[in-house]
N, C-alpha and C positions, 0 to 999 in steps of 0.2 A: 488657372491651369496648374496641375501639380507637377512635381519635379520630374516625373518620368518623361514628360514631353520635352524636356530640355536636356536630357542625358545628364542629369545631375543626381544628387544623392539624398538619402534619408539620414536623419540625425539621431544622436544619442544625447540626452540631457547631461550636463555637467554641473556639479554644485560649486558655487563660487566660494573661494576662500580668500583670506587676506583682510586686513583691517584698514579701511579707508573711511572717509567721511560719507554721510548718508547718500548724497547725490552721486558721488563717484562710485560708491559701492553698487548703487542701482545700475549705473551705466556699465560697470564691470560685469554685472550679472547679465545685462542685456547683450553686451558684446560676446560673452561666452555662448549665449543662446544663438546669437547671429552666426558665429563661426561654426556652430554645429547645425546650421540651416534650420533652426527652430524659429522661423521668421515671425510667426504670430506672437509667440511669447516675448521675443525681443521687441517687437513693435509696441506692445502694450506699455513697456517701460519707456521706450523712446518717446512715445506720444505724451506720456505724463511729464517727462522731463522737458519736452518742448513747450508744453502748456505753461510750465512754471517760468518760462522766459529764457531758459538756457538756449544758446545757439552756438553751433560750430559747424565747420565743413563736414567733419566726420559724422556728426549727428544727422545732418540732412542727407548725406550719402546713404547712410544705413536705413533711414526712414524711406527714402526713395526706393532703395534696393529691396526692402522688405515687401513692398507692393509690386515692384517690377518683376521680381522672380516668382511671384505668385500670380503673374499675369493680370494684376489689377492695375493696368497702366494708367487708367484715368486718375486713380488715387495717387500715383507716383508723381504726377505733374507738379503738384503744389510744392513738394519737397525738392525735386530737381530744380524747380524754378528758383527757390530760395538759395540753393547751392550755386547755380550758374550766375545769378544776379549779385550774390553777396560775396562769393569766394572764387571768382573766375580764375585768379592766378594760382589757386591752390589745388585745382582739380585735374585729374587725369583726363585726356581728351575723350576717353571712352564714355565719360558721363555726358558729354555733348551728344554722343550718339544715342544714349539711353533717353536723354531729354527729348531729342527729336522724335524717337519712336513713341514716347509717351504723349507728346503733343499730337501726333497723328491719331492716337486713340480717341481724342476728343475733336478730331477733324480740324485742328488748327494748323493747316498744311503750310501756310505762308511762314508762320513762325518756326515750324519744323524744318523747313528748307533753310531758313537763316541759321538755325542751329547746325545743320549739316554743312553749310558753307564754312562756319567757324571750325567744325570738326575737320573739314578738308584742309583748311589753313594750318591747323595744329598738327595734323598727322603727315600730310604731304604724299604718302604712298600707300594709304590704306585702300584696299580694293573696294570696300563699301563706299568710300568717298569717291573713288574713281567712277563707280557705276552711277552715283548720283550726278556727278559733273557731266557725264556723257549722256545722261537722260534727264535733263533739267525739266522737260515737260512730261514727266512720267505719268502724271494724272491723265493727260490726253492719250498716252499709250494704253493705259489701263482701260480708259473709257472705250477706246476702239475695240478692245478685246472683250468688253463686257456684254452682258445680255445673251450669252450663249448657253445658259443653263436656267432651268426653272427648279425652284427648291420646294421641299415639303417638310414640315415639322413632323416628327414622329412621336407617337404616344408612348413609345417604349422608354423614353427618357425618364430619369428619376430626378429627385431634388439633389442628388449627389453628382459625382463626375462620371460621365459616360462618353467614351471616345474609342479610337483605334479600331474601327470596323475592318473586317477582312472576310473574304469569301473562303469557306472551308472546302469548296468544290464537292460538297455532298448535299448542296441545296440549302444550307443554312448560313447565317451571318454570325461571326464570332466578334465579340467586342469586349473592351475592358470597362469595368464599372466598380465604383466604391459603394454600391448599394449593399444591403444586408444579405440578399440572396436566400432568404428564407430561414437563416439560422436564428435561434432565439436570442443570441448575444451578438450585438454589433461588434465588428472587429475593432481593434485598437486604433485610436485616432493617431494620425501621422503628424508629427510636430511641425513639418514644413508648412502645412496649411490647415491643420486641425480637421482633416477629412479622413474617413476610414480608409484603410489600405485597399488596394485594387485586386479584383479577381477577374478571371476570364469567364464570360458567359456566351452561350449560343442562343440564337433566336430563329424562328421560322420566318422565311421571306414569303410574303403573300401579296397578291394584288398586282395590277399592272404598273403601279408606281413603287413597287418593292417596299411595302410597309413591313415592319418587323413586329412579331408577336411572340408570346409564350417564352419569355427569356428564362433560361435555366443555367445554373452554374455548371461548367464543364466537369465531367466525371473523370475520376482517376487520380493521378498523382501530380497534376499540373498546379492546382491552386494550393497555396500555403497561407500562413498567417501574415506574410509580407506581400509586397507588390508583385503582381503579374500583369503584364500588359502587352500590347502590340504583337500580333502573331501573323504568320504566313504559312500557307499549306502547299504541299506537293499537289501535282495535278490529279493524282489518284485519291487525294484526301487522307492518305494513311500516315503521313509524316507532318509534324508541325514544328516550326521554329518559333520561339517566343521569348519575351523579355521577362526577367525576374530579378529581384534583389539578389545579392550574393548569398544564396541559401542552398547549399548542396549537401545531400545526405544528412539532412536535419541539423546542419551546422551553419550558423550565421557567420560570414566572414567580413572583415573590414580591412581598410588600408592602414598604413602606418600612423595616420592621424585619427584612427578610430571611426572613420566614415564608411558606411555601408554603400557600396557602389552597385552598378547594374551589370548583369551578364546575360548572354544568350544561351538558350537551352534548346535541346531537340528531344522530341518524344514520338512514340509510334502508337497507333491505334490497335487495341486488342478488344474485339467485340465493340462495346460502347464506351470503353474506358481508355484513357491515355496513360500509357505505361512507359517504362524504360527511359525515364528522364535522364539525360546526360548533358553536362555543360560542354560548350564548344571549346576547342583547344586554344583558340587565340584570345580567350578571356584573360583578364588580369585582376589581381588584387589591388592594383594601383591606378587603374583607369576604367571607365565605363564602356561597355559594348552593348548596344541596344537596337531595337526597332528594325527587325529583319524584313526583307522582301526578296522573294525568289524570282529568278527569271523564268520565263514560260517553260523552257526545257529542263528546269531544275538543276542546271549546271553552275549557276552563279548565285551567290547570296550577297545582297546589298544590305548595309547596315550603317548606323551612326555611331561615332565614337569620339572621345577626346584623347585617344592614345597619342604617345609621342610622335611628332611629325605632323599633327593636326594644325591647320592654319588658324582655326577659330575655336569657339567654345565647344562646338561639335562639328565634325566633318562627315561627309558620306564616303564610304569605302565599299569595295567589292572583293569577294574572295571566291576562288574556284572550288566547286565541290567535285571531288574525284569520283570515278565509277564505284570505288569500294567504300564510299562514304567518308573518306578522309578529306582534309582541306589543304588548299595551297596557302600562300602567304597573302594577307590582306593588302590591297592596293588603294591608295587615296585617289578619288575621282578627279582631282586636279583643280586648277584655279578657275576654270570656266564654271564649275559647280560650286566649289567651296569658297567661303569668304572668312573674314575675321569674326563674323557673327555666328549664328546658329543655322546649320543645315541639318535637317533631321527628318524622320518619318518618310523614308523612300517607299515608292510603290512602282513596280514595273508592269505595264499593261501587256496585253497579248501581242501588240504591235512593237513592243520593245521600248515604248516611250517611258521616260523616267519622270514621275511626279514626286515632288517633295515639298516640305515646308521650310521656309527660310525667313529670317529677319535681316539677313545681310544683303540680299538683292533688294532692289528698290520696289517698295510696295505701299500698301495703304495704311499699314500700322501693325505692330505685333508680328506674328508669323503670317505670311501669305503663302499660298500654294502656287508652285511654278511647275512648268513642264519643259523637258529637254528632249529633243528628237535624236534618235540614234545616228551616229556619224561614224563611218568606216575608218576615218583617219584619226579622229581625236576622241572617239568614244561617244560623246554627246555634244549637241549643239549648245549655243548660248541659251540659257533658260529664259522662258517667257512667262510673264505673270498671266494666270488664267482669268483674271478680271472679276468684276462683280457679277452676280451676287454671291458666288462661292467665297471670294475674298471680301473682307470688311476691314474696318479700322481696329478690330480686335484680333485675337489669335484664331487662325483657321489652319487646319492640319489634318493628317491621317486621311488623305484622299484615296479612294479606290474606285475603279470604273470597269464595268463590263462593256467592252467596246462593241459587242454584237447587239446588245439591247440599248446601248448608250445610257444606261441607268447605273448610278453608283451612290456612294455615301461619303461623307466627310464629317468632321467634328469642328465645333467652334464654341467659344465662350462669349459670343456676341449677346447683346441685349435681346430680351424676349424669349429666352430659353427657360427650361424648368429648373436647371441646376447649374453647378459650377461649369461643366462642359456638357454639350448636347450633340447628339448625332442627327444629321439631316440627310434625307435622301434627295437626289437630283436626277433630272433628265437632261441630257445634252441635246440642244436643239439646233446648234450650228457648229461647224468646225472651228477650232481655234486657229488663230494666225500664228504659224510657226515657221514662216519664211520671211526673209528680210526684203523690204521694198522701201526705197527712200527717194526723196527728191531734194534739190537745193533751190531756194528762191532768194531773191535779194533785190536791192534797189541801187541804181547808179546815181550818184550825185557829184557835184563839184566838190573837190576835197577841201576847198577853202570857203566858198560862199554857201555850201550845202544846197545849192540850187539843184532841183531835179533835172536829170539829163535824159529826156525822151529821145528815142531814135539812136541810142548807143548800141553799137554792135558788141555782143558778148559771145565769146567762144568758150567751149568746154574742151580742155586738152587732157590727154593722159599724162602720166609722169614723164614720158619721153617727148613731150611737147607736140604730139600728134593730135590734130584736131578731130574730135569725136562728134561735136554738134555745134550749131551756131544759131543765135536768135538775135532779135532787135528789141530793145526795151519799149514798153508801151508808153502811153501818155503820162503815166505816173512814175516812169523810170524803172518799172519792175521787169524782172526776167525770171525764168524757171527752167530747170533741167531735171530729167529723171536720171538718177545715178544708182550705182550698185553699192552694196554694203562692203565695208572693210576694203575700200579702194582709195588710192591716192589720185587726185585730179589737180588741175590748174585752171582757174578762171581768168580770162583775159578780156578787159574792156577797151574798146577803141572808138574814138570819135574825132572828127576833124577839129583841129586847133587844140587838141589835148594830147598829152603824152600817154601812150598805152600803159595800162596798169594791170598787174597780175596779182592774184591772191591764191594761196594754196588751199586745198580742201581735202581733208581726210575723213571719210565716212566711217562710222562705227558699226557695231554688230546689233544695234537696236532693231526691234522688229519693224518699226517704221519711224522715220525721223525727218523733220523738216529742218534743213540746215539754213539758218538765216545768215547770209553772207553778203553784206553790202560791199559794193565796189565804188570807191571814191576816186574819180579821175581829177588830175591836177595838171596845170600848165608848167610843171617844174617847181612851183611853189616859191619862186624868188621874185616874181613881178612886184615892183614897187618897193622892194626891200633893199636896204643898203647892207652889203655883206663885204667882209674883208678877211684876209688871212688871219687865222687864229680863231675864227668863229666856229662854233659847234653846230653843224647842220641839223643834228637831232633836235636842238632847241629852236632853231629857225623854222624848221618844218613841223615843229610840235609833234615829233614822233613819240610813240610809246617807247619806253626804254627797252633796248634789246637785251632781254634777260636770258640767262642760261640756267639750266637745271644744275643741281648740286653735283659737282665733280664731273660735269659733262661739257663738251665743246660743240655738239651738233646744233644746227640752227633749228629752233623750234618753229612750229607753224605760225604762232603769233608774231614771231620775229621776222618771218619771211614777208609778211604784209608790210612791215615797216621798211625792210631792206629794199622792197620794190620801189618805194618812194625815193630812196637814195639813188637807185638805178635810174629812175625817171629824170631826176635833176641832172645827173651826170650825162645822160643822153642829150638833154636839151642844151647843156653847156659843155661842148666837146673838149675845151681846154682846161676844164676844172680838174684839179688834183686834190685828193683828200688823204688824211692820215688816220688809220683805224687804230683806236686805242682800247684794248680790252683789259678788264679788271676782274678780280676774284673777291670773295669774302675772306675773312681772316682765319677760317678753319684750315687745318693742315699746316705744314711747315712753310716758311717763307720761300724756300727753294722750290718746293712742289708747286706752290701757288704761282710762282713766276713761270714755271714750265706750263702749267695749266692755262694761264692767261695768254701765253704765246700760241698755244693750240687754238684758243678761241679767236685770236686776231687772225690767224691763218685761215680758220674755218670761215670767218666773216668775209675776208678778202676773196677766198675761193668762190664763195657763193655769188658775190657781185660780178666776178669775172665770168663764171660759167653760166649763171642764169641771166645776167644782164648783157653779156657780150662786151663788157668794158675792158679796155686794154690794160694789161698788167702795169704798164709804165705810169699809169695815172693813180696808182694806189700804193701806199706804203702803210706800215703799221707794225706795232709790236705789243707785247704784253707788259703790264705794269704790276702784275701780282696783286698784293694787298697793300701796296704803297700809297694808294689814293682812295681811301675809304670815304664814303659820303655821309657816314653817321658814326656813332660811338662804338660800333661793334668790332673792337679790336680783340686781341688774343685773351685779354683778361676780363672781358665783359660777357655776361650771359644775355643773349639776344634770341628773339623768336626767329623762326624760319623766314617769315616775311621780311624782317629787318635785315637778315643776312642776304636775302635775295636782292635787296637794293644795291648791294655792292657787286653783284655778278652782272656786269653790263659792258656795253661797247659804246665808244664815242666816235664821232666823225668830224675831225678837225680840218677845216678848209686850209689848204696850203697855197693854192693860187687858182 
């Protein structure tokens, strides 16, 4: 896939200067090519250097990137693998994400998931990681959504790049292609991927499966000797918005680094020719604006950009088109749609659904196509993957759909095509799942013997402890409840001779999700054990450590499960008193950490009192700040987020 699909840039070659030894000089030349996005030229040198036995993190990064940003993800796997396995401590976490995406392209999904787990550990708050964590069984989600389209290969494709189909509302399909177009001289090869520059073509739509035929370069002033791609047309077909390199009034513009970016343009139809080409006012010399999509009423224009304020490599934006043809101010579509990755190629259907391509939302690999449903309160719903066969382990993008005929087009660089990218037609045979439906299922066991507990009563409560549903576990200790999305619940298990146990449940916004939530009932956990004042109940009960998020004091859902075990013991032994001791990591000042740990101790005690009904007189506690670290991570030590988290904990010391 070429750069236009990523809202990136074309390059200008630079001659290397300086006197260095032969290998360093070659690398310097390659680096200059790389910095100017001449990836193919840079790659040739990097490969020769790698074959000579030279190895470094920088070399493997750039070799991987030279394939990754040309959408040759299968080829990038080898080099990212060398990087991750040999230089893990030297790499930016972003390379773990790229490695995961590359592994997906060769359908090594288990390894891709492990790379994403490391990415999540390394970043902590990246939205792409959060989506992955909240949809661990994403392949099942996608499988549920799959099989709702039938595809057809089109003879119109060339050995070059063909993509970005759009309806011109005059009965033809417009698309971008790097084919010759009938000229006697092929256009200049683009340094990014050594493919000719793109032009806009139109083709006749024929047959009941919408085959395309008779491709012709669009007439008028649209096409130039540089890139043109991705277009959208007004309902009357008289106005077009399209993407072009920064080439206005026969002058090629570039940013302060000498890089030629992308801009949006508008033109009108005069007879059979497109005239009056004008660039849109929110373009810039310093960032790209590309890939337009009009709303049905023509009053809003959606597009992709890396303008300041973007969350990722490219975000989706919308801008109002005023009645007089002027524009409002662009607005970012927000965190539901945009991630730290690439969101690009928007398309708005007649029903107002937003289709777009993304590698930031969880998919099969490369760019996948997603759909978001209009929402009166937030703009659009959580995006849903449209599934196979439209999506694949490769790049899939530029999706358009006629909702009346349920026939449409998209592009992909998957195996089996004619060229670099190919256009496919499709017919939608079933409706996509765009509403959230979830259930929770689990198993009840003895917390200590792990014996299956059949006949256990399990209740589903709302966040105010009001019972919503009740069931009894089967012979295998299993239970199941239907639940709503993005809702907080409490599960409570009860059985004779056992202390009741509760576990929190917070459902997410996934289209369908099975929440595996085991309930482990225990008899207080102290039978047969000798305990004495000064013992830590967390160790005796083998609790998971009660962790806190960075700079936070609220009780996390995973911590609630453990605190319920403390509550169960205190209920079984009414005379028991404990001292809650909360700790922080070493970051921030000593005074602040002491204050934070006090908040955490109070938060823990409050939870035990309010959720467990334990009398306040049986609980004491205070914060210890960073005075009792469990590892080396003091103020002068560089530690990972995981190591710091080991110090953000609470202990439960038996007083009597």
